[in-house]
C-alpha positions in Angstrom: 23.9 -4.7 -67.3 23.5 -8.4 -67.3 22.5 -10.0 -64.0 20.7 -13.0 -62.5 17.7 -12.4 -60.3 15.9 -15.0 -58.1 12.3 -14.0 -57.9 9.8 -15.2 -55.3 7.2 -17.6 -56.8 4.4 -15.1 -56.5 6.4 -12.3 -58.1 7.5 -14.6 -61.0 3.9 -15.6 -61.6 2.9 -11.9 -61.7 5.7 -11.1 -64.2 4.6 -14.1 -66.3 1.0 -12.8 -66.3 2.2 -9.3 -67.3 4.4 -10.8 -70.1 1.3 -12.6 -71.5 -0.9 -9.6 -71.1 1.5 -7.1 -72.7 3.1 -9.3 -75.3 6.5 -7.8 -74.4 9.7 -9.7 -73.9 10.7 -10.8 -70.4 13.5 -8.2 -70.4 11.2 -5.3 -71.5 8.5 -6.3 -69.0 10.9 -6.5 -66.1 12.5 -3.2 -67.0 9.2 -1.5 -67.3 7.9 -2.9 -64.0 11.1 -1.9 -62.2 10.9 1.6 -63.6 7.3 1.9 -62.5 8.2 0.6 -59.0 11.1 3.0 -58.6 9.1 6.0 -59.9 6.2 5.2 -57.6 8.5 4.8 -54.5 10.4 8.0 -55.3 7.2 10.1 -55.0 6.2 11.1 -51.5 2.7 10.1 -50.6 0.6 13.2 -50.2 -2.3 13.2 -47.8 -5.3 15.3 -48.6 -5.8 17.8 -45.9 -8.8 17.1 -43.7 -11.1 20.1 -43.9 -14.1 20.7 -41.6 -16.9 22.5 -43.3 -19.1 24.2 -40.7 -22.8 23.9 -40.9 -24.6 27.1 -40.0 -27.8 26.1 -38.2 -28.8 29.3 -36.5 -28.1 28.1 -32.9 -25.0 30.3 -32.5 -27.1 33.5 -32.2 -28.8 32.1 -29.1 -25.5 31.2 -27.4 -24.2 33.9 -25.0 -22.0 32.4 -22.3 -21.9 35.6 -20.3 -25.5 35.5 -19.1 -26.0 31.7 -18.5 -27.8 31.0 -21.7 -25.8 27.7 -22.2 -28.2 26.0 -19.8 -31.2 27.6 -21.5 -29.9 26.5 -24.9 -29.4 22.9 -23.7 -32.9 22.9 -22.2 -34.4 24.3 -25.4 -32.6 21.6 -27.5 -33.1 18.6 -25.2 -36.1 19.6 -23.2 -36.6 20.6 -19.5 -35.5 17.1 -18.2 -32.0 17.2 -19.8 -30.3 16.9 -16.4 
């Protein structure tokens, strides 16, 4: 297909740089860049799932919420003047 495109100045400068870098013709460069752009935009962005890795530090054994040991645990960790 033959068509006329009007490129923004910054885009035209980038195309010219790529033509010089690759040594391809203008037609080949523009076609390759368009293919890359369409391929990239067709792929959905996948986010890496955020995973929490627990750190076992031994405090859990001391924590028993049924007998009021939360206050005792806080006092042990922060000292008797934590309040």
